[in-house]
Legacy VTK file of the C-alpha trace (Angstrom):
# vtk DataFile Version 3.0
C-alpha trace
ASCII
DATASET POLYDATA
POINTS 743 float
-36.899 24.036 -30.564
-36.753 23.523 -26.830
-33.858 23.536 -24.349
-34.444 21.500 -21.189
-32.137 22.478 -18.318
-31.899 19.572 -15.870
-30.110 20.806 -12.749
-28.735 17.958 -10.722
-26.647 17.331 -7.671
-23.492 15.499 -8.604
-23.664 11.867 -7.354
-27.237 12.230 -6.167
-29.286 9.028 -6.569
-32.621 10.874 -6.595
-31.251 13.278 -9.211
-30.133 10.295 -11.266
-33.605 8.770 -11.185
-35.208 12.114 -12.030
-32.815 12.514 -14.998
-33.735 9.143 -16.430
-37.504 9.870 -16.060
-37.094 13.301 -17.585
-35.132 11.948 -20.565
-37.822 9.324 -21.115
-40.420 12.067 -21.191
-38.421 14.634 -23.176
-36.880 12.141 -25.679
-34.171 14.669 -26.675
-32.286 14.742 -29.960
-28.974 15.561 -28.256
-27.565 15.572 -24.734
-25.294 18.280 -23.442
-23.488 17.398 -20.165
-21.319 19.364 -17.782
-17.937 17.805 -18.500
-14.671 19.246 -19.934
-15.025 19.649 -23.690
-11.824 17.824 -24.439
-13.022 14.510 -22.883
-15.836 14.260 -25.422
-14.491 11.178 -27.169
-14.180 9.269 -23.871
-17.900 9.693 -23.104
-18.895 7.254 -25.813
-17.688 4.424 -23.537
-20.189 5.167 -20.787
-22.701 2.358 -20.484
-20.665 -0.115 -22.578
-19.746 -3.555 -21.175
-16.348 -3.546 -19.495
-16.512 -0.009 -18.116
-18.008 -0.621 -14.678
-18.452 2.247 -12.173
-17.130 3.587 -9.948
-14.605 4.932 -12.463
-13.085 8.301 -13.121
-12.009 10.318 -16.102
-8.405 11.255 -15.550
-7.312 14.452 -17.278
-3.729 15.529 -17.245
-1.189 17.729 -18.960
0.566 15.615 -21.629
4.020 16.928 -20.823
3.436 17.081 -17.044
1.411 14.002 -16.051
1.702 14.982 -12.405
-0.698 17.857 -13.085
-3.938 15.884 -13.202
-7.541 16.036 -12.058
-10.217 13.377 -11.778
-13.916 13.403 -12.633
-15.388 10.485 -10.683
-18.551 8.671 -11.765
-20.638 6.167 -9.846
-23.643 4.157 -10.974
-25.849 6.609 -9.090
-24.269 9.691 -10.716
-26.878 11.612 -12.800
-24.311 12.363 -15.538
-23.462 8.698 -15.864
-27.133 7.664 -16.177
-27.829 10.451 -18.707
-24.842 9.606 -20.942
-25.674 5.896 -20.746
-29.273 6.742 -21.790
-28.266 8.530 -24.978
-25.431 6.071 -25.840
-27.910 3.194 -25.659
-30.039 5.058 -28.260
-27.069 6.074 -30.430
-27.769 9.790 -29.981
-25.061 12.449 -29.735
-23.607 13.529 -26.402
-21.566 16.731 -26.165
-19.281 17.783 -23.238
-19.853 21.526 -22.783
-17.715 22.602 -19.807
-14.550 24.679 -20.204
-11.797 22.489 -21.695
-9.063 21.173 -19.395
-6.567 22.648 -21.837
-7.643 26.074 -20.739
-8.072 25.259 -17.076
-4.583 23.784 -16.745
-3.029 26.672 -18.668
-4.513 29.245 -16.328
-4.090 27.566 -12.920
-2.412 24.844 -10.889
-4.434 21.876 -9.784
-4.989 23.082 -6.227
-6.127 26.526 -7.362
-8.386 24.925 -9.928
-10.147 22.741 -7.392
-10.670 25.679 -5.060
-11.865 28.053 -7.826
-14.292 25.636 -9.483
-16.094 24.737 -6.270
-19.300 26.837 -6.355
-20.970 28.145 -3.165
-23.130 25.641 -1.367
-26.726 26.836 -2.007
-28.274 23.954 -0.038
-27.463 25.467 3.310
-29.274 28.738 2.587
-32.282 26.856 1.096
-32.423 24.447 4.057
-32.344 27.358 6.535
-35.078 29.056 4.568
-37.141 25.839 4.776
-36.543 25.671 8.579
-34.050 22.779 8.575
-30.576 23.180 10.002
-29.199 20.138 8.163
-28.837 20.810 4.387
-28.028 17.146 3.604
-31.161 15.958 5.295
-33.225 18.660 3.656
-31.978 17.769 0.172
-32.576 14.077 0.764
-36.183 14.691 1.791
-36.920 17.043 -1.086
-35.011 15.401 -3.933
-33.027 12.243 -3.296
-35.909 10.202 -1.857
-38.305 11.316 -4.583
-37.016 11.140 -8.191
-40.049 12.904 -9.647
-38.595 13.603 -13.116
-39.190 16.894 -14.939
-41.291 18.574 -12.170
-38.354 18.199 -9.775
-36.062 20.104 -12.151
-38.500 23.003 -12.477
-38.514 23.342 -8.675
-34.685 23.083 -8.530
-34.316 25.824 -11.150
-36.591 28.162 -9.212
-34.767 27.456 -5.948
-31.344 28.010 -7.485
-32.430 31.299 -9.022
-33.378 32.500 -5.570
-30.140 31.154 -4.075
-27.958 32.864 -6.733
-29.699 36.180 -6.416
-27.214 38.773 -5.156
-24.154 36.463 -5.279
-20.913 37.346 -7.078
-19.676 34.890 -9.680
-15.893 34.272 -9.857
-13.941 34.792 -13.072
-13.446 31.086 -13.463
-17.165 30.398 -13.103
-17.926 33.126 -15.621
-15.691 31.430 -18.222
-17.209 28.016 -17.555
-20.808 29.191 -17.865
-20.011 31.259 -20.915
-18.540 28.152 -22.553
-21.602 26.095 -21.659
-23.953 28.765 -23.050
-21.999 28.878 -26.290
-22.246 25.069 -26.653
-26.039 25.311 -26.119
-26.323 27.928 -28.843
-24.293 25.756 -31.168
-26.645 22.795 -30.592
-29.638 24.971 -31.316
-27.967 26.343 -34.425
-27.268 22.845 -35.693
-31.041 22.290 -35.870
-31.678 20.047 -32.885
-35.312 20.428 -31.859
-35.073 18.962 -28.324
-31.899 19.691 -26.389
-31.384 18.258 -22.907
-28.682 19.867 -20.712
-27.512 18.012 -17.562
-25.532 20.328 -15.320
-24.998 21.193 -11.698
-28.082 22.786 -10.218
-26.126 25.928 -9.336
-25.484 26.664 -13.067
-29.102 26.382 -14.219
-30.073 30.084 -13.822
-26.850 31.159 -15.618
-27.587 28.966 -18.668
-30.760 30.834 -19.674
-29.673 32.160 -23.108
-32.002 35.206 -23.218
-30.364 36.788 -20.182
-26.785 36.523 -21.551
-25.842 38.038 -24.939
-23.729 35.854 -27.204
-21.349 38.695 -27.872
-20.474 38.974 -24.205
-19.740 35.236 -23.971
-17.540 35.442 -27.091
-15.538 38.270 -25.570
-15.182 36.312 -22.289
-13.742 33.295 -24.058
-11.538 35.099 -26.574
-7.756 34.480 -26.401
-7.736 31.994 -23.495
-4.331 30.163 -23.182
-4.160 26.395 -23.768
-1.864 23.495 -23.095
-1.807 20.003 -24.572
-3.868 17.582 -22.432
-4.873 13.912 -22.524
-7.548 11.891 -20.771
-8.082 8.247 -19.813
-10.494 6.118 -17.846
-9.166 4.736 -14.509
-10.814 2.571 -11.826
-12.184 4.390 -8.829
-13.459 3.303 -5.392
-16.424 4.073 -3.179
-14.067 4.880 -0.369
-12.324 7.503 -2.480
-15.688 9.059 -3.352
-16.023 10.045 0.297
-13.181 12.558 0.046
-14.223 16.084 -0.785
-10.669 17.463 -1.061
-8.148 16.728 -3.795
-9.512 14.254 -6.290
-12.548 13.092 -4.273
-16.223 13.730 -4.791
-17.401 14.468 -1.262
-20.046 11.686 -0.970
-20.221 10.663 2.673
-22.137 7.461 2.052
-21.609 6.091 -1.492
-22.684 2.537 -0.521
-25.965 3.925 0.864
-26.483 6.118 -2.220
-26.028 3.119 -4.495
-28.565 1.199 -2.418
-31.064 4.091 -2.601
-30.630 4.250 -6.364
-30.996 0.508 -6.817
-33.942 0.198 -4.384
-35.933 3.420 -4.442
-39.192 1.878 -3.248
-40.630 1.585 0.211
-38.844 -1.752 0.708
-35.415 -0.104 0.465
-34.998 0.149 4.242
-35.894 -3.515 4.766
-33.454 -4.585 2.044
-30.675 -2.532 3.622
-31.307 -4.147 7.035
-31.249 -7.595 5.383
-27.834 -6.762 3.897
-26.692 -5.585 7.360
-27.871 -8.837 8.910
-25.975 -10.867 6.330
-22.863 -8.811 7.087
-23.092 -9.181 10.811
-23.718 -12.935 10.703
-20.788 -13.363 8.331
-18.652 -11.791 11.111
-20.006 -14.000 13.830
-22.629 -11.640 15.262
-26.293 -12.382 15.793
-29.056 -11.078 13.550
-32.440 -12.730 13.366
-35.654 -12.141 11.349
-37.100 -10.505 14.536
-34.292 -8.036 14.433
-35.105 -7.107 10.846
-38.809 -6.603 11.588
-38.078 -4.546 14.640
-35.420 -2.497 12.824
-37.756 -1.671 9.908
-40.546 -0.593 12.241
-38.195 1.474 14.355
-36.727 3.278 11.329
-40.259 4.231 10.142
-41.148 5.384 13.645
-38.040 7.502 13.886
-38.792 9.136 10.533
-42.309 10.020 11.717
-41.104 11.406 14.975
-38.490 13.559 13.218
-40.923 14.863 10.583
-39.311 13.178 7.613
-41.285 11.822 4.610
-39.437 8.511 4.812
-36.484 7.033 6.773
-33.076 8.403 5.775
-29.638 7.051 6.503
-29.590 8.449 10.029
-32.840 6.720 10.927
-31.786 3.447 9.369
-28.461 3.438 11.208
-30.054 4.378 14.513
-32.544 1.531 14.130
-29.875 -0.998 13.083
-27.617 0.007 16.013
-30.538 -0.260 18.475
-31.662 -3.737 17.465
-28.489 -5.440 16.043
-25.417 -3.426 16.909
-22.255 -3.613 14.860
-22.591 0.000 13.681
-18.910 0.484 12.788
-18.936 -2.617 10.584
-22.140 -1.579 8.861
-20.769 1.914 8.206
-17.508 0.615 6.766
-18.973 -2.154 4.574
-22.434 -0.920 3.545
-22.622 2.808 4.083
-19.253 3.417 2.401
-18.150 0.112 0.905
-15.017 -0.994 -0.971
-16.418 -1.235 -4.523
-13.718 -0.900 -7.140
-14.583 -0.080 -10.752
-13.296 -1.754 -13.897
-11.968 -0.361 -17.161
-12.064 -2.484 -20.267
-8.909 -3.029 -22.289
-10.375 -1.187 -25.274
-11.363 1.938 -23.327
-9.092 4.989 -23.506
-6.113 4.328 -21.272
-2.378 5.183 -21.269
-0.431 2.296 -22.907
1.286 1.539 -19.626
-2.037 1.013 -17.831
-3.234 -1.229 -20.667
-0.069 -3.372 -20.368
-0.479 -3.561 -16.622
-4.046 -4.848 -17.078
-2.662 -7.608 -19.327
0.043 -8.498 -16.811
-2.546 -8.613 -14.010
-4.606 -11.114 -15.970
-1.536 -13.221 -16.769
-0.506 -13.277 -13.089
-4.115 -13.779 -11.960
-3.905 -10.687 -9.764
-7.167 -8.738 -9.552
-6.939 -5.190 -8.151
-9.092 -4.690 -5.082
-9.494 -1.625 -2.909
-9.545 -3.567 0.379
-6.027 -4.325 1.730
-5.352 -8.008 1.837
-2.445 -10.352 2.491
-1.173 -12.289 -0.537
0.944 -15.446 -0.222
3.076 -16.103 -3.323
4.624 -19.491 -4.053
7.664 -18.911 -6.247
7.832 -22.545 -7.316
4.818 -22.142 -9.617
4.838 -20.195 -12.877
1.836 -18.102 -11.716
3.486 -17.292 -8.402
6.653 -16.267 -10.125
4.673 -13.976 -12.429
2.956 -12.445 -9.397
6.297 -11.779 -7.729
7.842 -10.328 -10.869
4.917 -7.983 -11.457
4.772 -6.699 -7.886
8.518 -6.110 -7.805
8.406 -4.373 -11.209
5.743 -2.008 -9.940
7.897 -1.262 -6.899
10.775 -0.513 -9.232
8.433 1.737 -11.191
7.336 3.630 -8.101
3.782 2.280 -8.185
3.498 0.450 -4.843
0.511 -1.727 -5.429
1.979 -4.258 -3.014
4.496 -4.019 -0.148
6.520 -7.045 1.108
5.604 -7.929 4.650
8.480 -8.213 7.152
8.794 -11.255 9.274
6.658 -13.503 7.108
8.775 -15.554 4.823
11.910 -14.154 3.299
13.877 -14.011 0.121
15.491 -17.244 1.264
12.330 -19.323 0.829
10.004 -20.239 -1.955
7.326 -17.969 -0.404
6.747 -14.292 -0.424
4.138 -12.439 1.658
2.702 -9.179 0.252
0.203 -6.610 1.481
-1.695 -5.439 -1.573
-4.303 -2.700 -2.058
-5.109 -0.687 -5.212
-5.638 3.028 -4.615
-6.828 5.385 -7.348
-3.714 7.584 -6.839
-1.718 4.748 -8.336
-3.394 5.500 -11.678
-1.760 8.922 -11.575
1.575 7.262 -10.855
1.096 5.132 -13.919
0.458 8.165 -16.039
3.505 9.895 -14.568
5.689 6.848 -15.253
4.379 6.332 -18.787
7.253 8.424 -20.084
9.625 5.588 -19.172
8.014 3.109 -21.506
4.772 1.655 -22.815
5.070 -1.667 -20.944
5.614 -2.371 -17.285
8.852 -4.263 -17.989
10.421 -1.612 -20.190
9.311 1.305 -17.946
10.559 -0.396 -14.762
13.859 -1.166 -16.476
14.322 2.411 -17.634
13.508 3.808 -14.201
15.881 1.432 -12.422
18.704 2.353 -14.761
18.017 6.021 -14.092
18.010 5.355 -10.397
21.342 3.530 -10.582
22.955 6.318 -12.612
21.810 8.896 -10.071
22.861 6.789 -7.026
25.458 8.372 -4.787
26.044 5.455 -2.431
26.590 1.713 -2.608
23.399 0.948 -0.699
21.287 2.721 -3.284
22.949 0.785 -6.089
22.525 -2.506 -4.284
18.841 -1.748 -3.612
18.209 -1.098 -7.264
20.164 -4.161 -8.251
18.196 -6.328 -5.852
14.954 -5.040 -7.312
16.208 -5.741 -10.838
16.979 -9.356 -9.883
13.746 -9.996 -8.050
11.690 -8.328 -10.792
13.455 -10.276 -13.538
14.580 -7.078 -15.277
17.625 -8.497 -17.045
18.323 -5.360 -19.043
18.699 -3.437 -15.777
20.975 -6.038 -14.045
24.033 -5.541 -16.279
24.315 -1.744 -15.961
23.557 -2.031 -12.241
26.354 -4.592 -11.726
28.727 -2.477 -13.763
27.910 0.596 -11.792
28.284 -1.314 -8.505
31.708 -2.624 -9.535
32.957 0.861 -10.450
31.621 2.411 -7.296
32.882 -0.357 -5.001
36.355 -0.191 -6.527
36.744 3.429 -5.616
34.913 3.571 -2.247
37.458 3.869 0.543
34.952 3.183 3.340
35.204 -0.428 4.518
32.038 -0.028 6.602
29.940 0.900 3.539
31.329 -2.115 1.715
30.331 -4.327 4.637
26.771 -2.836 4.551
26.167 -4.215 1.124
27.466 -7.775 1.463
24.237 -9.073 3.098
21.810 -7.882 0.360
24.334 -9.061 -2.262
24.638 -12.457 -0.602
20.889 -12.822 -0.464
20.565 -11.894 -4.108
23.235 -14.465 -4.982
22.056 -17.236 -2.679
18.404 -16.988 -3.534
18.638 -15.892 -7.125
17.970 -19.420 -8.340
14.659 -19.383 -6.534
13.523 -16.765 -8.995
15.531 -18.077 -11.954
17.934 -15.114 -12.133
21.405 -15.043 -13.608
24.073 -13.985 -11.103
27.425 -14.724 -12.793
28.614 -11.128 -13.055
27.287 -10.293 -9.651
29.348 -13.048 -8.019
32.526 -11.474 -9.400
31.592 -8.151 -7.931
30.812 -9.808 -4.576
34.203 -11.563 -4.561
35.944 -8.225 -5.244
34.120 -6.485 -2.399
35.050 -9.324 0.028
38.720 -8.950 -0.904
38.616 -5.223 -0.196
36.827 -5.821 3.140
39.451 -8.295 4.238
42.227 -5.868 3.325
40.750 -2.858 5.078
38.881 -4.304 8.072
41.597 -4.228 10.698
42.628 -0.599 10.015
38.990 0.388 9.884
38.430 -0.881 13.445
41.055 1.300 15.095
40.216 4.411 17.086
36.452 4.020 16.939
34.151 5.747 19.441
31.437 3.791 21.190
28.770 4.451 18.570
31.003 3.581 15.650
32.217 0.448 17.431
28.574 -0.689 17.942
27.909 -0.237 14.247
31.072 -2.141 13.374
30.066 -5.003 15.619
26.809 -5.375 13.711
28.698 -5.262 10.418
31.111 -8.036 11.548
28.167 -10.323 12.411
26.440 -9.500 9.103
29.600 -10.139 7.054
30.096 -13.570 8.668
26.430 -14.393 8.025
26.726 -13.358 4.367
29.843 -15.481 3.858
28.152 -18.456 5.575
25.006 -18.053 3.393
27.106 -18.458 0.284
29.600 -20.951 1.837
32.238 -18.525 0.531
35.914 -19.602 0.560
36.799 -16.543 2.656
34.842 -17.881 5.650
37.233 -20.802 6.058
40.636 -19.104 6.248
40.839 -15.405 5.281
38.012 -13.973 7.386
38.859 -15.992 10.544
42.427 -14.708 10.235
41.167 -11.113 10.217
38.876 -11.862 13.157
41.845 -13.289 15.085
43.665 -9.990 14.623
40.632 -8.116 15.883
40.349 -10.370 18.922
43.902 -9.567 19.959
43.507 -7.329 23.018
46.883 -5.717 22.427
45.909 -4.415 18.985
42.445 -3.130 19.816
41.391 -0.090 21.855
37.708 -1.021 21.970
36.738 -4.154 23.895
33.398 -4.374 22.094
35.009 -5.302 18.774
37.483 -7.733 20.385
34.656 -9.481 22.213
32.510 -9.830 19.128
35.438 -11.112 17.047
36.124 -13.712 19.746
32.498 -14.840 19.838
32.360 -15.141 15.992
35.505 -17.318 16.032
33.922 -19.432 18.770
30.591 -19.867 16.938
32.289 -20.694 13.646
34.317 -23.449 15.389
37.617 -21.735 14.624
38.549 -21.360 18.273
37.938 -24.107 20.803
36.644 -23.539 24.336
40.170 -23.578 25.823
41.373 -20.795 23.540
38.248 -18.774 24.028
38.583 -19.111 27.827
42.205 -17.970 27.572
41.229 -14.943 25.576
38.394 -14.086 27.913
40.731 -14.444 30.901
43.186 -11.988 29.379
40.428 -9.524 28.536
39.146 -9.624 32.101
42.505 -9.652 33.884
43.279 -6.989 36.524
45.466 -5.159 34.054
42.550 -4.414 31.763
40.482 -1.285 32.563
37.055 -2.360 33.888
35.122 -0.479 31.159
37.167 -2.209 28.428
36.501 -5.564 30.048
32.812 -4.859 30.344
32.697 -3.859 26.679
34.452 -7.150 25.814
31.814 -9.085 27.730
29.019 -7.245 25.884
30.594 -7.899 22.494
31.263 -11.464 23.302
27.885 -12.407 24.698
26.100 -10.510 21.877
22.596 -10.656 23.379
22.724 -14.417 24.066
23.864 -16.171 27.243
23.741 -19.679 25.773
27.519 -19.875 25.624
27.728 -19.320 29.367
25.062 -21.961 30.088
26.918 -24.649 28.128
30.412 -23.688 29.146
30.759 -23.357 32.917
34.454 -22.538 32.654
33.628 -19.374 30.676
30.939 -18.542 33.201
33.435 -18.975 35.984
35.881 -16.558 34.293
33.166 -13.869 34.018
32.020 -14.501 37.592
35.507 -14.231 39.045
36.165 -11.024 37.137
32.912 -9.493 38.419
33.692 -10.562 41.972
37.153 -9.019 41.848
35.955 -5.534 40.886
36.297 -2.836 43.429
33.083 -0.919 44.285
34.024 2.122 42.279
34.970 0.011 39.194
31.773 -2.023 39.598
29.687 1.121 39.657
31.309 2.314 36.463
30.407 -0.806 34.469
27.116 -1.902 36.103
24.924 -0.097 33.546
26.752 -1.736 30.683
26.538 -5.163 32.320
22.853 -4.725 33.065
22.218 -3.977 29.403
24.272 -7.014 28.374
22.616 -9.511 30.718
19.210 -7.941 30.377
19.155 -8.919 26.693
19.305 -12.578 27.603
16.224 -14.804 27.463
14.559 -15.278 30.870
15.366 -19.010 30.753
19.036 -18.244 30.123
19.199 -15.852 33.064
17.495 -18.422 35.299
19.890 -21.218 34.377
22.948 -18.997 34.766
21.703 -18.074 38.250
21.223 -21.760 39.152
24.746 -22.531 38.000
26.213 -19.672 40.045
24.262 -20.837 43.100
25.427 -24.416 42.656
21.978 -25.769 41.743
20.887 -28.305 39.210
20.100 -27.084 35.717
17.214 -28.740 33.954
18.786 -29.823 30.711
16.476 -31.064 27.945
18.640 -32.456 25.180
17.169 -32.512 21.706
18.757 -35.917 21.126
18.358 -37.679 24.496
16.135 -40.408 25.845
13.698 -37.884 27.170
11.951 -37.454 23.805
8.187 -38.010 23.938
7.720 -40.897 21.530
4.089 -40.096 20.775
4.761 -36.467 19.964
7.825 -37.394 17.915
5.815 -39.881 15.914
3.189 -37.219 15.139
5.902 -34.819 13.952
7.463 -37.512 11.785
4.105 -38.395 10.330
3.592 -34.760 9.286
7.017 -34.767 7.649
6.144 -38.066 5.914
2.998 -36.461 4.398
5.042 -33.470 3.293
7.767 -35.566 1.632
5.551 -38.391 0.434
7.527 -41.066 2.332
5.695 -44.103 3.755
5.994 -44.468 7.539
7.764 -47.507 9.061
6.288 -48.288 12.465
8.543 -48.891 15.466
6.636 -51.452 17.525
8.890 -52.326 20.444
7.175 -49.787 22.635
10.472 -48.224 23.840
11.405 -44.562 23.816
13.473 -43.667 20.803
15.659 -40.734 19.950
14.993 -38.741 16.793
17.971 -40.473 15.210
16.336 -43.849 15.862
12.981 -42.654 14.591
14.659 -41.245 11.494
16.413 -44.549 10.946
13.070 -46.321 11.270
11.668 -43.916 8.723
14.421 -44.802 6.297
LINES 1 744
743 0 1 2 3 4 5 6 7 8 9 10 11 12 13 14 15 16 17 18 19 20 21 22 23 24 25 26 27 28 29 30 31 32 33 34 35 36 37 38 39 40 41 42 43 44 45 46 47 48 49 50 51 52 53 54 55 56 57 58 59 60 61 62 63 64 65 66 67 68 69 70 71 72 73 74 75 76 77 78 79 80 81 82 83 84 85 86 87 88 89 90 91 92 93 94 95 96 97 98 99 100 101 102 103 104 105 106 107 108 109 110 111 112 113 114 115 116 117 118 119 120 121 122 123 124 125 126 127 128 129 130 131 132 133 134 135 136 137 138 139 140 141 142 143 144 145 146 147 148 149 150 151 152 153 154 155 156 157 158 159 160 161 162 163 164 165 166 167 168 169 170 171 172 173 174 175 176 177 178 179 180 181 182 183 184 185 186 187 188 189 190 191 192 193 194 195 196 197 198 199 200 201 202 203 204 205 206 207 208 209 210 211 212 213 214 215 216 217 218 219 220 221 222 223 224 225 226 227 228 229 230 231 232 233 234 235 236 237 238 239 240 241 242 243 244 245 246 247 248 249 250 251 252 253 254 255 256 257 258 259 260 261 262 263 264 265 266 267 268 269 270 271 272 273 274 275 276 277 278 279 280 281 282 283 284 285 286 287 288 289 290 291 292 293 294 295 296 297 298 299 300 301 302 303 304 305 306 307 308 309 310 311 312 313 314 315 316 317 318 319 320 321 322 323 324 325 326 327 328 329 330 331 332 333 334 335 336 337 338 339 340 341 342 343 344 345 346 347 348 349 350 351 352 353 354 355 356 357 358 359 360 361 362 363 364 365 366 367 368 369 370 371 372 373 374 375 376 377 378 379 380 381 382 383 384 385 386 387 388 389 390 391 392 393 394 395 396 397 398 399 400 401 402 403 404 405 406 407 408 409 410 411 412 413 414 415 416 417 418 419 420 421 422 423 424 425 426 427 428 429 430 431 432 433 434 435 436 437 438 439 440 441 442 443 444 445 446 447 448 449 450 451 452 453 454 455 456 457 458 459 460 461 462 463 464 465 466 467 468 469 470 471 472 473 474 475 476 477 478 479 480 481 482 483 484 485 486 487 488 489 490 491 492 493 494 495 496 497 498 499 500 501 502 503 504 505 506 507 508 509 510 511 512 513 514 515 516 517 518 519 520 521 522 523 524 525 526 527 528 529 530 531 532 533 534 535 536 537 538 539 540 541 542 543 544 545 546 547 548 549 550 551 552 553 554 555 556 557 558 559 560 561 562 563 564 565 566 567 568 569 570 571 572 573 574 575 576 577 578 579 580 581 582 583 584 585 586 587 588 589 590 591 592 593 594 595 596 597 598 599 600 601 602 603 604 605 606 607 608 609 610 611 612 613 614 615 616 617 618 619 620 621 622 623 624 625 626 627 628 629 630 631 632 633 634 635 636 637 638 639 640 641 642 643 644 645 646 647 648 649 650 651 652 653 654 655 656 657 658 659 660 661 662 663 664 665 666 667 668 669 670 671 672 673 674 675 676 677 678 679 680 681 682 683 684 685 686 687 688 689 690 691 692 693 694 695 696 697 698 699 700 701 702 703 704 705 706 707 708 709 710 711 712 713 714 715 716 717 718 719 720 721 722 723 724 725 726 727 728 729 730 731 732 733 734 735 736 737 738 739 740 741 742
């Protein structure tokens, strides 16, 4: 009977090669590996098709999924290679570390991570060897060699010296006692050759002769436990670079994978070839001469620095000197964006398994690199993409985020920014209590959110998500809750805040195939309450409240126009007319905006608007009220003054009539108003006031460029599939004539 202690560095490519060579030489009956004992059943999946590293074992408290830890694995991880070796040969593998059930029962996650991190022996060993850089020293001694069993004998001797005189924490004592007990059990079961793969730091402590079994039994007696579960989740190379939290502390996972895949002397040349491909793909130059010079320079730098072969520092220095693009090489090759895969049959929470099916159905592949996704809602696949991304938002798993300013809910296109982060796997576990499928879980969470909502905006937000995510079972309770809340909310402003999202949901619901019958009834009821309470709500407002009300008035008119609602024709203009009455309002901002809305909607003609403006700017009106009226009326756009010189004259005469003191009191407000105009508008207004000619380019005049118009119409013809009818008389034609020719 022989116990072989193989001390490794976690995620070390040289350690991984040495482990494989040692296992080939030892040919053990059983493998014991440093991993929590309660993830034993999950280890049988390592090396099987479908489980592609980087991946991580997620361990969590069954009743508190938020308490979770990860054990990441990469293809160059020694544990992964060792477990795959024995699984390929159908030999037993045993996880021997302290169970997560005990670890979670004793400590919180943060304390656990701090307590289980052993001292770094590499620094002391590197200093003893005369090297100030422990990473470089370990690479030279171990990672670039992979010598098999002899390397582990040297590691064991070095770690014994490093541990001499150190104090082991209570947590480490329990872990090592548990590992020793597992080794004794394997020996007792009759295995003749036992291989133990563990962190190099633990090797001296796992010598059985130096630690009585009775002491270990006493150390492990009566430890508390909680119920835990585990699952495989995808991981990323970028996440491996993080040493805190759930990361692994590997600074260069892409380089480590390259070193593991290409351990020979040609590894540097292969890496530089990959760098050249990358740079050329991004439009930078990289020739065969660069590769030859880079390889020679890396070897020369290693010799000058006393290293047995070029390491990452030498390779990057050489690549930067001959090719440049160092930041790109670091991001793409040294770190990389590799994302692992977990097969459907591997241990997962049911919610994660259902998400994987939904991703395949929607043809959405999780990737670690953020990318922009354009979704066409007119196609079944595009609709499935939209539903899935919105359902995950409702579930609190933000795989994608809608991009502002690119498309809108009013088109058949959505633009998303998507990126899968490993932390989202924890969110899935946390949300698994809501249901076993994405649809049911998102529905349950939205209903919970609606029940807990304290304001109309929160309810409308949840309702909008339910509609866009096609969660029909969440729509009905959301609509009912919205109706109840709106019926008792006395604040007209809050009611106005929700009409725009409600109008969008109603107007564009058919784009996503949603049912909006009950929602329309609620919208109609809210509009009635707004019309009844709007005029009283606009009295006695301070400047800030009036500014908010002005925005609400514009938004309400827009919402009614979007739906072509009956109220926009009679009822709402009647309320606006009351607000525009200068005798009934104390704030000119609201009166001015109401007047402008009536003008834009075609309810008041230019004569009536001029009359109202003249009254608002008459000498009997305080200058600050008149200035506020101008600001509300112009509303950030001077187009109305450009096209109606009579209105411009009214404003000009009012300004000219102000006394110096009155002008000084309103100049800041007027500067803000006119400063919001487009430069072209300000220029044309100035020309009008100076009596100059304004360059007017009508969209329907004879000044249309026939060649450019024909090109535009040809593009429209291609889009609509309509054959083009040529107009051959050679004359200039208006768009109406071109359109007639098209027909």
